[in-house]
C-alpha positions as semicolon CSV with decimal commas, in nm:
position;residue;x (nm);y (nm);z (nm)
1;M;1,987;1,029;-0,777
2;N;1,942;0,696;-0,887
3;Q;1,560;0,772;-0,854
4;Q;1,565;1,059;-1,084
5;A;1,807;0,866;-1,321
6;D;1,517;0,611;-1,317
7;E;1,234;0,880;-1,406
8;D;1,445;1,046;-1,653
9;K;1,491;0,709;-1,818
10;H;1,150;0,606;-1,840
11;Q;1,040;0,968;-1,945
12;E;1,299;0,925;-2,234
13;N;1,138;0,621;-2,346
14;L;0,815;0,687;-2,321
15;R;0,888;0,997;-2,541
16;R;1,066;0,742;-2,786
17;L;0,740;0,525;-2,784
18;N;0,481;0,803;-2,841
19;D;0,717;0,940;-3,111
20;A;0,696;0,633;-3,292
21;L;0,310;0,590;-3,242
22;E;0,268;0,898;-3,386
23;R;0,442;0,810;-3,701
24;E;0,294;0,455;-3,666
25;A;0,608;0,316;-3,692
26;V;0,533;-0,004;-3,552
27;S;0,902;-0,146;-3,641
28;E;1,045;0,096;-3,374
29;V;0,750;0,031;-3,134
30;Y;0,854;-0,346;-3,163
31;A;1,231;-0,284;-3,145
32;L;1,157;-0,087;-2,838
33;V;1,012;-0,289;-2,623
34;R;1,222;-0,547;-2,745
35;E;1,539;-0,378;-2,571
36;L;1,327;-0,313;-2,260
37;H;1,306;-0,502;-1,913
38;P;0,954;-0,639;-1,877
39;A;0,935;-0,386;-1,566
40;D;0,991;-0,104;-1,791
41;V;0,732;-0,247;-2,058
42;A;0,454;-0,300;-1,823
43;L;0,527;0,040;-1,689
44;L;0,536;0,222;-2,025
45;I;0,206;0,063;-2,115
46;E;0,068;0,198;-1,785
47;S;0,148;0,526;-1,900
48;L;-0,047;0,538;-2,214
49;P;-0,425;0,548;-2,323
50;E;-0,577;0,236;-2,374
51;A;-0,552;0,268;-2,798
52;E;-0,245;0,289;-2,765
53;R;-0,153;0,068;-2,512
54;D;-0,307;-0,202;-2,741
55;I;-0,067;-0,124;-3,000
56;V;0,219;-0,213;-2,778
57;W;0,089;-0,488;-2,626
58;G;0,027;-0,629;-3,006
59;Q;0,395;-0,635;-3,029
60;L;0,489;-0,851;-2,759
61;D;0,624;-1,151;-2,784
62;P;0,416;-1,484;-2,634
63;A;0,775;-1,538;-2,382
64;S;0,738;-1,163;-2,228
65;V;0,360;-1,142;-2,212
66;A;0,379;-1,370;-1,891
67;E;0,685;-1,144;-1,760
68;V;0,486;-0,783;-1,792
69;L;0,160;-0,914;-1,681
70;A;0,337;-1,011;-1,365
71;E;0,493;-0,658;-1,322
72;A;0,169;-0,462;-1,463
73;E;-0,078;-0,289;-1,202
74;D;-0,421;-0,498;-1,119
75;A;-0,615;-0,282;-1,316
76;V;-0,396;-0,324;-1,627
77;R;-0,301;-0,676;-1,584
78;A;-0,717;-0,757;-1,577
79;S;-0,819;-0,595;-1,864
80;Y;-0,539;-0,809;-2,076
81;L;-0,652;-1,100;-1,862
82;R;-1,003;-1,083;-1,974
83;Q;-0,915;-1,080;-2,356
84;M;-0,703;-1,378;-2,375
85;A;-0,851;-1,745;-2,388
86;P;-0,794;-1,972;-2,093
87;Q;-0,546;-2,204;-2,303
88;A;-0,350;-1,900;-2,381
89;L;-0,331;-1,809;-1,992
90;A;-0,257;-2,158;-1,922
91;A;0,072;-2,076;-2,156
92;V;0,118;-1,733;-1,996
93;A;0,126;-1,806;-1,623
94;Q;0,341;-2,108;-1,629
95;E;0,635;-1,883;-1,811
96;V;0,638;-1,706;-1,456
97;D;0,723;-1,798;-1,105
98;P;0,374;-1,986;-0,901
99;D;0,364;-1,665;-0,656
100;D;0,322;-1,429;-0,985
101;A;0,128;-1,669;-1,158
102;A;-0,090;-1,684;-0,856
103;D;-0,134;-1,283;-0,854
104;I;-0,255;-1,358;-1,252
105;L;-0,495;-1,624;-1,192
106;Q;-0,664;-1,404;-0,881
107;D;-0,754;-1,116;-1,126
108;L;-1,000;-1,386;-1,324
109;P;-1,336;-1,465;-1,236
110;E;-1,316;-1,792;-1,038
111;P;-1,470;-2,004;-1,361
112;V;-1,217;-1,908;-1,597
113;A;-0,935;-1,952;-1,336
114;D;-1,039;-2,279;-1,243
115;E;-1,035;-2,366;-1,662
116;V;-0,687;-2,228;-1,674
117;L;-0,570;-2,430;-1,403
118;R;-0,722;-2,751;-1,584
119;A;-0,531;-2,615;-1,896
120;M;-0,172;-2,641;-1,714
121;D;0,034;-2,921;-1,668
122;D;0,022;-3,158;-1,361
123;L;0,295;-3,032;-1,172
124;Y;0,302;-2,662;-1,228
125;R;-0,066;-2,731;-1,140
126;E;0,023;-2,888;-0,810
127;R;0,287;-2,597;-0,732
128;L;0,047;-2,323;-0,839
129;Q;-0,242;-2,468;-0,583
130;A;-0,006;-2,478;-0,318
131;V;0,007;-2,070;-0,312
132;L;-0,350;-2,050;-0,397
133;A;-0,434;-2,221;-0,097
134;Y;-0,398;-1,889;0,116
135;P;-0,560;-1,558;0,055
136;E;-0,317;-1,339;-0,148
137;D;-0,250;-1,113;0,181
138;T;-0,085;-1,404;0,394
139;A;0,281;-1,507;0,350
140;G;0,108;-1,825;0,175
141;G;-0,026;-1,583;-0,095
142;L;0,323;-1,437;-0,117
143;M;0,559;-1,768;-0,090
144;N;0,727;-1,929;-0,365
145;V;0,727;-2,323;-0,372
146;D;1,086;-2,319;-0,532
147;V;1,289;-2,450;-0,223
148;L;1,587;-2,612;-0,178
149;T;1,643;-2,847;0,123
150;V;1,851;-3,014;0,336
151;R;1,934;-3,269;0,610
152;A;2,080;-3,163;0,912
153;D;2,339;-3,507;0,929
154;V;2,492;-3,462;0,580
155;S;2,806;-3,279;0,496
156;L;2,867;-2,985;0,359
157;E;3,082;-3,144;0,093
158;T;2,740;-3,341;0,045
159;V;2,554;-3,037;-0,040
160;V;2,793;-2,918;-0,249
161;R;2,778;-3,254;-0,483
162;Y;2,402;-3,228;-0,445
163;L;2,400;-2,858;-0,615
164;R;2,626;-2,961;-0,853
165;L;2,410;-3,220;-0,978
166;R;2,094;-2,994;-0,988
167;G;2,299;-2,724;-1,229
168;E;2,095;-2,451;-1,097
169;I;1,948;-2,295;-0,803
170;P;1,633;-2,053;-0,760
171;E;1,683;-1,701;-0,818
172;K;1,759;-1,477;-0,491
173;T;1,851;-1,780;-0,288
174;N;2,105;-1,695;-0,001
175;R;2,026;-1,954;0,230
176;L;1,921;-2,348;0,203
177;F;1,668;-2,501;0,449
178;V;1,709;-2,766;0,672
179;V;1,446;-3,030;0,737
180;D;1,397;-3,343;0,884
181;R;1,259;-3,657;0,745
182;D;0,898;-3,544;0,783
183;S;0,966;-3,202;0,605
184;V;0,919;-3,008;0,942
185;Y;1,136;-2,699;0,911
186;V;1,442;-2,693;1,154
187;G;1,689;-2,425;1,074
188;M;1,870;-2,279;0,782
189;L;2,232;-2,297;0,604
190;R;2,398;-2,015;0,467
191;L;2,544;-2,054;0,095
192;A;2,860;-1,891;0,261
193;D;2,939;-2,146;0,411
194;L;2,926;-2,393;0,155
195;L;3,280;-2,213;0,054
196;I;3,436;-2,094;0,364
197;R;3,383;-2,388;0,582
198;D;3,563;-2,744;0,600
199;P;3,359;-2,980;0,365
200;E;3,374;-3,250;0,617
201;D;3,175;-3,045;0,867
202;S;2,815;-3,171;0,868
203;V;2,526;-2,925;0,800
204;A;2,403;-2,925;1,161
205;T;2,751;-2,736;1,278
206;H;2,664;-2,465;1,099
207;M;2,287;-2,454;1,060
208;I;2,105;-2,094;1,172
209;D;1,778;-2,178;1,412
210;E;1,759;-1,874;1,622
211;H;1,489;-1,758;1,377
212;D;1,126;-1,881;1,346
213;A;1,000;-1,926;1,029
214;I;0,675;-1,777;0,929
215;Q;0,346;-1,888;0,923
216;A;0,168;-1,898;0,606
217;T;-0,119;-1,729;0,757
218;M;0,064;-1,472;0,883
219;P;-0,066;-1,093;0,696
220;S;0,142;-0,976;0,430
221;H;0,191;-0,627;0,595
222;E;0,360;-0,851;0,921
223;V;0,596;-1,028;0,716
224;A;0,697;-0,702;0,568
225;R;0,730;-0,564;0,886
226;L;0,951;-0,900;1,001
227;F;1,173;-0,849;0,682
228;E;1,250;-0,504;0,794
229;Q;1,321;-0,607;1,176
230;R;1,563;-0,857;1,097
231;N;1,723;-0,728;0,724
232;L;1,590;-1,035;0,559
233;I;1,663;-1,158;0,222
234;S;1,463;-1,443;0,214
235;A;1,258;-1,655;0,515
236;P;1,098;-1,989;0,508
237;V;0,727;-2,045;0,500
238;V;0,559;-2,341;0,705
239;D;0,182;-2,485;0,739
240;E;0,060;-2,529;1,077
241;T;0,200;-2,809;1,154
242;G;0,569;-2,691;1,090
243;K;0,598;-2,844;0,751
244;L;0,826;-2,633;0,484
245;I;0,604;-2,526;0,195
246;G;0,790;-2,224;0,042
247;R;0,991;-1,933;0,115
248;I;0,955;-1,556;0,064
249;T;1,208;-1,318;-0,074
250;I;1,291;-0,984;-0,057
251;D;1,172;-0,873;-0,377
252;D;0,795;-1,025;-0,299
253;V;0,834;-0,810;0,051
254;V;0,910;-0,492;-0,165
255;D;0,575;-0,503;-0,379
256;V;0,375;-0,533;-0,080
257;I;0,542;-0,254;0,099
258;R;0,474;-0,046;-0,227
259;D;0,081;-0,168;-0,252
260;E;0,043;-0,054;0,104
261;G;0,167;0,288;0,021
262;D;-0,009;0,285;-0,291
263;Q;-0,343;0,204;-0,052
264;A;-0,248;0,431;0,189
265;F;-0,214;0,693;-0,010
266;M;-0,486;0,608;-0,271
267;R;-0,788;0,558;0,001
268;M;-0,658;0,932;0,194
269;A;-0,855;1,045;-0,161
270;G;-1,116;0,793;-0,135
271;L;-0,996;0,636;-0,429
272;H;-0,876;0,207;-0,499
273;E;-0,523;0,135;-0,518
274;E;-0,601;-0,041;-0,840
275;D;-0,786;0,268;-0,986
276;D;-0,612;0,303;-1,407
277;L;-0,465;0,658;-1,446
278;F;-0,573;0,635;-1,821
279;A;-0,883;0,438;-1,757
280;S;-1,209;0,590;-1,969
281;V;-1,409;0,936;-1,858
282;L;-1,699;0,710;-1,777
283;V;-1,535;0,405;-1,585
284;T;-1,331;0,700;-1,374
285;S;-1,652;0,931;-1,326
286;R;-1,807;0,651;-1,209
287;R;-1,557;0,509;-0,941
288;R;-1,520;0,870;-0,770
289;T;-1,926;0,964;-0,750
290;L;-1,985;0,769;-0,437
291;W;-1,694;0,937;-0,242
292;L;-1,776;1,294;-0,369
293;G;-2,185;1,174;-0,213
294;I;-2,022;1,114;0,116
295;N;-1,813;1,451;0,099
296;L;-2,130;1,636;-0,028
297;A;-2,351;1,513;0,275
298;T;-2,033;1,606;0,542
299;A;-2,046;1,942;0,360
300;L;-2,420;1,981;0,394
301;L;-2,399;1,880;0,786
302;A;-2,148;2,195;0,809
303;A;-2,333;2,419;0,564
304;W;-2,669;2,328;0,839
305;V;-2,456;2,468;1,136
306;I;-2,352;2,771;0,956
307;G;-2,707;2,795;0,843
308;L;-2,824;2,816;1,237
309;F;-2,654;3,133;1,262
310;E;-2,729;3,296;0,983
311;A;-2,890;3,637;1,139
312;T;-2,538;3,654;1,370
313;I;-2,354;3,657;1,029
314;E;-2,593;3,903;0,875
315;K;-2,515;4,136;1,169
316;V;-2,136;4,081;1,205
317;V;-1,979;4,042;0,895
318;A;-1,639;3,998;0,977
319;L;-1,731;3,633;1,136
320;A;-1,783;3,474;0,755
321;V;-1,436;3,632;0,674
322;L;-1,312;3,483;0,977
323;M;-1,486;3,129;0,959
324;P;-1,227;2,979;0,723
325;V;-0,941;3,022;0,928
326;V;-1,084;2,828;1,254
327;A;-1,193;2,531;1,018
328;S;-0,867;2,508;0,846
329;M;-0,633;2,526;1,121
330;G;-0,857;2,258;1,308
331;G;-0,837;2,045;0,994
332;I;-0,484;2,060;0,947
333;A;-0,382;2,012;1,292
334;G;-0,609;1,713;1,304
335;S;-0,464;1,582;0,990
336;Q;-0,127;1,597;1,137
337;T;-0,236;1,376;1,438
338;L;-0,435;1,099;1,199
339;T;-0,126;1,051;0,999
340;I;0,086;1,003;1,290
341;I;-0,165;0,788;1,451
342;I;-0,265;0,540;1,144
343;R;0,125;0,528;1,046
344;G;0,192;0,410;1,411
345;M;-0,076;0,170;1,395
346;A;0,040;0,004;1,058
347;L;0,396;-0,016;1,188
348;G;0,266;-0,220;1,496
349;Q;0,327;0,110;1,747
350;V;-0,005;0,186;1,888
351;G;-0,205;-0,029;2,117
352;Q;-0,406;0,010;2,403
353;S;-0,104;-0,019;2,629
354;N;0,039;0,324;2,525
355;A;-0,332;0,503;2,347
356;A;-0,368;0,703;2,694
357;W;-0,007;0,852;2,674
358;L;-0,044;0,916;2,314
359;L;-0,372;1,094;2,350
360;S;-0,228;1,286;2,654
361;R;0,063;1,400;2,419
362;E;-0,147;1,483;2,114
363;T;-0,365;1,717;2,338
364;M;-0,099;1,876;2,529
365;V;0,042;1,937;2,129
366;G;-0,271;2,111;2,006
367;L;-0,260;2,278;2,322
368;I;0,061;2,479;2,292
369;N;0,040;2,510;1,912
370;S;-0,328;2,617;1,976
371;L;-0,189;2,882;2,209
372;M;0,045;3,038;2,020
373;W;-0,150;3,055;1,686
374;A;-0,469;3,205;1,851
375;L;-0,222;3,495;1,956
376;V;-0,160;3,557;1,623
377;V;-0,506;3,531;1,488
378;A;-0,633;3,714;1,778
379;L;-0,397;3,992;1,683
380;I;-0,449;3,981;1,314
381;A;-0,853;4,009;1,385
382;T;-0,833;4,293;1,580
383;Y;-0,599;4,521;1,381
384;W;-0,796;4,437;1,065
385;F;-1,156;4,463;1,182
386;G;-1,081;4,704;1,510
387;Q;-1,273;4,488;1,770
388;P;-1,095;4,297;2,038
389;A;-1,370;4,130;2,135
390;L;-1,377;3,934;1,781
391;G;-0,984;3,893;1,794
392;A;-1,050;3,716;2,162
393;I;-1,358;3,489;2,035
394;V;-1,147;3,375;1,722
395;A;-0,878;3,281;1,952
396;V;-1,098;3,089;2,168
397;A;-1,249;2,899;1,901
398;L;-0,936;2,815;1,777
399;V;-0,781;2,672;2,068
400;I;-1,114;2,470;2,109
401;N;-1,106;2,340;1,751
402;L;-0,745;2,258;1,786
403;V;-0,748;2,039;2,101
404;I;-1,080;1,859;1,973
405;A;-0,899;1,788;1,668
406;A;-0,609;1,653;1,827
407;V;-0,808;1,449;2,064
408;T;-1,049;1,325;1,747
409;G;-0,731;1,269;1,531
410;T;-0,551;1,040;1,798
411;L;-0,889;0,874;1,919
412;L;-1,124;0,840;1,582
413;P;-0,846;0,595;1,399
414;M;-0,811;0,338;1,712
415;A;-1,210;0,323;1,711
416;M;-1,222;0,259;1,351
417;R;-1,011;-0,025;1,375
418;R;-1,206;-0,167;1,675
419;M;-1,553;-0,129;1,418
420;L;-1,317;-0,306;1,149
421;I;-1,327;0,006;0,941
422;D;-1,012;0,141;0,718
423;P;-0,891;0,469;0,884
424;A;-0,684;0,554;0,603
425;L;-1,012;0,547;0,399
426;A;-1,296;0,721;0,585
427;G;-1,062;0,877;0,867
428;G;-1,001;1,204;0,713
429;V;-1,363;1,297;0,590
430;V;-1,490;1,230;0,929
431;L;-1,181;1,412;1,102
432;T;-1,279;1,731;0,886
433;T;-1,640;1,703;0,911
434;V;-1,565;1,704;1,310
435;T;-1,302;2,003;1,267
436;D;-1,592;2,207;1,036
437;V;-1,885;2,143;1,258
438;V;-1,660;2,208;1,569
439;G;-1,510;2,504;1,448
440;F;-1,809;2,647;1,287
441;F;-2,021;2,606;1,588
442;T;-1,775;2,727;1,843
443;F;-1,681;3,057;1,644
444;L;-2,039;3,144;1,520
445;G;-2,188;3,050;1,893
446;L;-1,938;3,263;2,069
447;G;-1,996;3,533;1,826
448;A;-2,388;3,542;1,855
449;L;-2,352;3,535;2,260
450;F;-2,096;3,801;2,263
451;L;-2,108;4,007;1,932
452;A;-2,474;4,002;1,811
453;G;-2,685;4,013;2,133
């Protein structure tokens, strides 16, 4: 319900914006972007063609530019970063948290990013470089360096006085991190304990130390899994020596989960997650050309297999009618298995220890489903064409293709991962090629053997 309400609200804002743009009522555009959250403004900009985007972008005040950039998709953000001078970029980057600023700088060419860093003040540059020292898809690249630390040997009352002197705490802070004299992480203290525990108690008395800190080099998808498994809101990040260098909060993890979902969805179609829905026709065409070429090659391979049985098809035209049934059923069955295995791999549920069991399970599922639907297709083919032999042939071909599809869908993503190939990107094309070739070859081969002899 809330998601639908948010969608309705966005569509209403988009309607108001398009109406103001059509009437060239710039003052209304200005008023609208002022009343919305930066994330909503970023979404509106992403929902407009380039010319209209520039009008909306021109109505942003300098203070909100940084927040809108931090919320925008990479392709949209990069297009505006290229238009800004290094001094302006430095001023914009310093308006957001270092982890968001790092995202902005990573979209820039290295020489430009270096120039932007030199334009920043020393303190902020040092904090930002602590994040940039790690790849963006690691815990270090996700972390925020704004952390509150306390010592284990001080009292809770002392901690409360320290926080009052500071006057503020970083956003999304639910725990303080406990370190020793060398800044080595030793545990966490809940903010709630400062309110409900005896002020004379020491931090060590109520310190939580059962959870290990996150290594800065941990991949971001593992960080997301850790937050999910342990229901974390925030977590400390340490370097190789165990020193506390930052923290990761749940909002950063939500971004990781969303990005991974976008990647998986887009790559199944051979697209990049950063592709802009409203990019120009030429840019979009160029990005899709390679994948279309790969699909053409695989389609020609399947067509070549069909060509081997041209004489058979001329004699038994019914084979041409039923060919798509065998190939399509194999493709769907294989895609189901492929999707399940890729998801299991992403969640860390699939490995060498259970690969054989999964292969056996999926093969049996493919066999059971193939036998059931082979009977249905055989009856339909026999009734349709009046040839029981044709019904038997299509049934056998269907069983073979669905079993092969299940085996391929299970083993293919595991093999691709060993070869460092993303199965979400290439798995679908390879699987479809296998099921088409096997389906056509089996069905037409059996037809040539028993019907066209």
